[in-house]
GUTI-46765 format. One record per residue: residue in one letter; x, y, z of N, C-alpha, C, CB in turn. Coordinates in steps of 0.001 Angstrom, whole numbers, plus 500000, padded with zeros to 6 digits. Glycine has a CB too. Example, Ala and Ser with C-alpha at 12.3 -4.5 7.8 and 13.67 -1.06 7.14 Angstrom:
2
a513190494310507800512300495500507800513200496700507800511308495527509046s512850497750507080513670498940507140512900500030507870514084499402505725
***
This chain:
213
m574691697460751342575175698430750291574359699242749806575669697904749267l573142698856749669572052699769749254571878701231750076570735698932749409e571790700649751356571692701548752264572921702309752863571060700962753143r573870702172752411575219702748752336575212703731751464576239701859751991n575004703486750080574530704494749005573644705661749354573805703786748009g572424705105750033571306705881750658571734707167751310570614705046751693n572676706319752533573199707319753202574114708596752755573758706703753968e574761707962751569575992708990750969575306709868750065577295708210750075c574032709301749546573557710554748635572708711450749395572717710119747335k572168710646750774571505712024751559572402713183752162570688711536752848h573623712495752439574690713594753113575129714477751921576169712827753874k575269714028750363575558714784749302574346716155749430575474713744747864e573035715448749312571938716320749290572155717330750435570602715540749415c572351717010751875572544718128752789573731719053752538572667717603754113r574317718431752139575738719477752084575463720481750945577356718577751669n574540719971749672574338721017748895573539721841749326574018720752747831e572494721293750306571419722471751153572249723434751721570445721853752500k573041723166752335573979723886753215574694724961752465574992722938753833e575256724611751089575973725145750408575105726277749949576544724301749525k573648726064749692572679727232748979572239727936750286571184726595747966r572130727719751378571433728445752616572598729667752452571357727422754397v571741730919752954572613732056753571573125732073754980571905733224753490n574160732311755280574440732260756491574482733865756927575722731404756681p573103734268757879573495735619758155574770736332759121572383736017758630r574962734790759917576410735560760608577424735961759608577294734528761658s577461735201758416578994735602757812578529737398757158579637734112756109s577088737763756849577391739237756216577426740028757688575987739920754952i577154739536759013577285740578760212578904740447760512576210740131761724l578889739443760444580824739061760840581764740098759715581404736797760296s581621740091758282582491740929757457581978742443757568582480740396755911a580820742682758177580366743989758467581369744345759576578781744076758891f581301743662760873582105743969762002583505743641761389581698743113763379i583955743187760635585150743355760125585354744769759547585355742344759184f584647745133759019584630746899758145584737747643759023583279747547757293g583692747584760238583602748442761308584521748625762174582735748211761917i585388747520762195586653747901762790587618748710762052587295746800763145s587666748665761097588725749552760590587834751256760091589562748563759060g586663751092760202585959752671760343586178753086761741584189752751760040t586314752540762851586285753176764062587724753247764225585481752480765196l588912752762763534590161753057763856590549754360763356590991752083763428i589719754440762032589897756145761347589131757268762166589152756286759637s587986756767762783587624757729763634588351758083764922586479757452763902v588814757154765581590159757496766523590767758193766021591077756586766904l591303758082764983592477758820764282592236760117764173592792758365762951i590877760197763641590326761761763781589911762561765186589021761798762979r589727762065765884589460762367767158590842762521767759588570761337767824i591688761747767874593233762294768282593701763649767689594368761229767763e593332763645766698593772765164765575593142766132765985593366765196763909l591606766257766435591159767114766972590932767050768475590257767313766334y591863766645768948592026766786770497592491767929771030592855765880771019s593340768555770271593733770059770801594234770774769419595118770056772125s594525772218769596594481772906768283596012772074767676594508774933768458g596353772615766295597451772275765806597749771103765249598136772444766519n598983770414764697598766769373764301599430768377765526599256769318762886r599023767179765072599222766023766422599714764607765479597320765636767532i598860764332764832599634763105764263599786763294762543598700761581764677i598845764151761985598870764539760557599902765582760200597539765048760157s600876765261759405601661766238759477601473767563758461602842765620759353p602153768808758741601241769920757626601799769671756543601286771624757807e602547768729755621602783768657754297601700767878753663604076768114754040n600916766963754426599918766195754394598344766466754741600352765380755050q598024767620754794596703768250755192595217767269754423596812770075754532n595686767116753149594519766312752911594265765192753298594331766162751923f595200764453754024595232763254754956594214763164755551596168763186755877y593542764258756180592373764653757178591044764389756404592452766320757676n590868764818755341589511764893754142589384763552753924589755765744752513i591019763103753696590494761077753238589965760773754364591893759604752900s590632760979755504590009760222756759588416760283757115590720760794758004i588211761261756748586610761652756880585993760860755686586246763463756721t586465760648754362586033760309753872585854758596753625586325761053753330l586765758268754119587102756628754330585938756364755543589049756220754958h586090757136756609585150756953757830583750756886757319585270758163758913g583188757658756781581681758231756265581279756828755645581671759738754942i582128756433754388581923755546753749581841753940754028582595755846753085i582667754011755086582755752696755511581695752407756714584230752430755929m581551753404757265580253753109758571579230752992758089579897754146759661i578672753607756449577076753654755984576897752776755269576525754772755284f578507752464754184577830751187753375578701750051753630577700751384751682f579410749922754424579759748677755126579877747884756530580587748635754842l579041748845757396578800748262758532577142748565758430579726748879759839v576767749572758761574949749993758914574311748927757849574426751993758292m574628749199756697573535748567755501573880746822755576573970749344753542p574976746461755764575199745017755393574468744376756959577177744588755034t575000745036757975574238744524759012572736744758759463574894744815759909l572204745740759348570856745907759599569843745778758361570739747193760211f570291745800757296569652745331755836569845743825755864570474746032754378g571050743582755219571358742460755082571453741125755880572111742696754749g572154741261757132572482739980758206570960740085758540573805740212759750f570582741091759623569426740871760280567987740599759111569292742231761288g568174740847757855567097740609757331566833738987756520567012741778756491n568128738658756360568369737430755866568303736095757166569855737619755118y568293736815758346567709735820759375566242736011759884568581735857760600f565536737076759712564633737507760695563401737289759142565050739393761670v563601737556758078562565737505757064561851736098756751563185738002755828p562808735228756804562085733564756964561424732973757937562920732589756920i562146733854759377560947733668760420559935734117760410561084733942761440f559606735880760008558123736392759917557507735743758819557976737951759715q557916735373757737557697734548756626556839733245756691558911734220756206g557488732588757664557285731437757876557810730610756790556056731295758134s558662730922755920559360730250754745560685729468754952559656731282753765p561188728499754835562449727743755216563678728640754731562487726199754493e563646729408753876564765730126753452564174731041752583565858729327752838v565255732096752165565199733415751396564935732726749525567056734480751745v564386733245748709564279732659747692565677732389746395563179733382747321y566235733156747004567807732944745881568777733299747064568089734351744159p569227732187747675570169732571748672571554732444748272569971731834749836r571554731793746904573303732123746414573416733629745963573893731069744866v572489733973745609572377735382745366572813736460746377571095735594745110n572311736093747816572708736720748703574103736235749180571755736728749572n574550734935749014575717735078749117577051735558748460575743734371749316f576391735700746928577206736525745732577089737960746378576421736443743966s576128738569746839576106739942747329577238740280748489574649740200747891i577359739243749363578555739111750490579564739141749802578656737877751403l580251738553748654581356738225748277581805739631747518581286736887747482i580877740381746910581279741437745949581405742433746764580379741760744806l580829742189748018581098743656749062582655743677749742579841743636750616f583184742502749507584330742379749761585329743241748598584484740919749886l584996743139747278585680743466746396585472744993746460585383742746745211s584150745601746921584004746833746965584932747491747805582832747081747258y584959746749748830586107747289750052587683747373749702586077746192751374l587958746626749008589222746602748130589340747758747423589275745505747160f588566748030746449588281749355745699588633750323746481586902749608745283l587688750727747490588148751583748682589086751978748963588036751279749569i589830750852749763591492751008750245592235751110748988592179749614751168l592134750904748079593173751193746635592923752471746658592820750470744987s591913753211746762591755754725746479592436755290747546590262755295746393l593213754914748697594025755454749672595199755680749116594154754708750789i595644754563748478597254754549748001596885754903746724598259753048748091s595993755378745990596144755983744523596355757204744327595141755829743763e597824757609743620597973758968743680598249759592745229596704759528743042f597520760825745608597342761148746832596114760967747844597586762200746730g595202760170747411593972759970747705592916761171747402594014759604749020s591754760270747726590246761406747551590032761903748795588631760668747075g590199763214749272589365764030750154588383764414749881589749764924750522t587190764036748968586173764811748970585239764577750037585619764748747833g585131763942750614583941763835751908583183762644751189582732765489752253w582771762160752105581787760823751975580408760892751103581288760421753487t580112762430750751579096762674750209579514762873748506578471763845751000l581010763549748466581351763431747322580939764834746531580776762173746849y580596765742747252580219767004746974580932768031746988579443767277747560p580879768993745933581644769899745980581386770836747568581405770622744594p582365771849747843583533772056747117585047771139747208583755773371747462l584666770367748397585733769385748387586372768743747160585295768415749078s585076768162746838585476767249745569585818767826743886584194766280745441t585912769518744123586377769944743336587810770865743438585420770372742940s588191770867744808589388771502744819590424771000744475589632771887745744f591638771878744281592801771434743606593506770029744574593884772876743470m593182769956746181593971769436747134593432767948746899593813770136748650s592275767782746374591466766629746526590977766050745368590442766876747295l591576766853744119591187766490743234592141765253742282590886767661742765s592039764112742555592436762986742447591392762229741379592574762443743822p591888762246740169590782761170739075590809759918739813591400760777737231s592098759434739443592009757965739532591601757541741199593585757294739009s591987758061741970591441757947743479590037758260743568592170758919744480t589748759175743303588163759473742829587169758429742233588192760484741745g587688758068741109587041757222740312587135755670741364587862757228738659l588165755268741678588081754096742703587066754214743549589230753931743527i586896755419743949585699755338745169584357755460744690585808756514746268i584192756046743458582894755931742770582427754358742364583012756837741441f583734753505741758583360752500741294583313751471742107583928752295740394s583761751911743859583852751048745078582047750974745188584883751886746623l581478752240745308580137752927745802579101751960744612580133755068745555l579528751780743093578865751127742358578911749548742363579142751627741311v579954748890743245579851747482743491578923747281744258580894746877743966s579165748208745588578428748286746915577259748193746592578583749423747751g576444749339745839575189749615745266574560748308744282575412750988744415i575514747563743706574849746407742801574808744782744014576166746137741029s575707745035744986575347744221745994574126744421746882576340744181746707s573795745797747403572535746024747773571579745772746902572397747136748142c571091745785745751570562745772744618569909744169744697571673746175743444l571105743407744463570897742077744815569934741445745664571827741758745226t570598742034747071569772741674748217568566742239748403570371741881749292s568400743635747662567219744195747717565862743148746874567523745702747041l566276742770745787565819742021745046565351740721745599566615741949744185n566293739813746200565969738761747082565002738966748049567007738366747691f565097740025748680563763740316749960562370740743749636564133741541750958w562773741267748234561336741735747347560579740411747212561650742440745600t561148739836746554561002738302745943560271737564747268562762737457745469t560965737347748113560802736592749102559521736991749987562021736602749786i559372738006750229558290738612751017557190738752750099558659739963751661l556832738619748623555844738697747833555532737358747699556074739398746672n556477736311747300556019735127746838556070733983747696556632734857745771l557129734031748937557412732883749793556723732990751054558842732724750041r555378733348751292554908733180752635553963731946752722554195734468753107s553862731999754039553066730587754759551465731136753791552914730609757265y550779729760754277549304729504753639548466730894754392548514727647754190s548765730673755754547874731285756541548218732922756582547918730569757939l549585733400755954550096734748756345549823735719754761552001734580756920t548834736989754794548462737574754206549035738878754170547506737405754369l549120739793753054549810741312753142549221742080754004549797742136751896k547771741792754732547328742161755527547614741999756783546577742001755320t547700740642757206548414740053758205549979739807758695547997739145758073m550729740384757881552369740384757836552626741384758573553135740555756455p553815740845759357554273741589760627554986742955759894555476740551761692l555143743862760484555474745368760147557256745162759853554998746628761719f557880744200760398559520744211759787559233743421758594560896743402760837p558968742918758114558582742548756370558060743670755636557347741366756142y557792744309756274556899745246755420558013746498755213555278745764756306s558743746807756399559954747989756562560986747591755572560729748080758182l561439746138755502562219745670754561561906745390752901562533744630755137f560779745548752994559976745558751360559927747014750779558164745002751427i559844748066752002560234749417751705561339749850751285560115750046752535t562291749768752058563566749745752005564190749197750904563955749229752967a563932747608750519564589747383749269563955748217748137564550745909748934s562711748529748202561899749396747070563054750434746811560260750211747641m562889751133747838563807752370747534564846752594747076564057752890748236l565844751151747421567086750979746949567021750709745523567758749977747653l566152749766744905566409749210743754565753750658742799565631747529743611f564637751661743257564318752713742332565319753453742281563228753460742586s566235753629743479567066754522743768568886754504743062566919754389745270c568891753204743254570149752904742590569878752878740704570690751260743297n568799752155740756568702752335738878568696753427738544567490751858738053f567936754386739027567798755566738242568919756449738874566275756222738297
***
């Protein structure tokens, strides 16, 4: 009876440890799903530019081309490249290079992946809000100030989506920062640390300082 209770306790401890751990494949898989939508938008843009004149986009809705450019750029950079190269590969390789069992705050990383889906939801809602926001993915003038793309609610949703995505990036950067500085093996110093953790540390520093200010 005691042995059975002990096995149940070990099983619960193992399950709790699995819940705490970060699965890098979830970040890469979510970025792959986001990348599919961005790729479909790029195919639409290429078909439209295949020849002169209107091919898919109707003349009454010329702003939809600018909307496609905006969504394609934002999805590919903030929802494909950053979650894959920074979050996914970082969660997988940083503990290996550091000689640590896991990152310092694994549940914070799980939360950052979840709010990335929320950010993507706000981005999709901007497509159907009013007549869309064709500001370009940089949100710079003159597109962001033109009467064709001046949709306050849609532009606000895009900005809020980028804000939530920035929070997700800041949480991941803070986790990498703390892990690289405080969770190294005894024989690994800052002088002997490989270049990959250094690159993530510098990238996380730039993200933290730029997003906060």
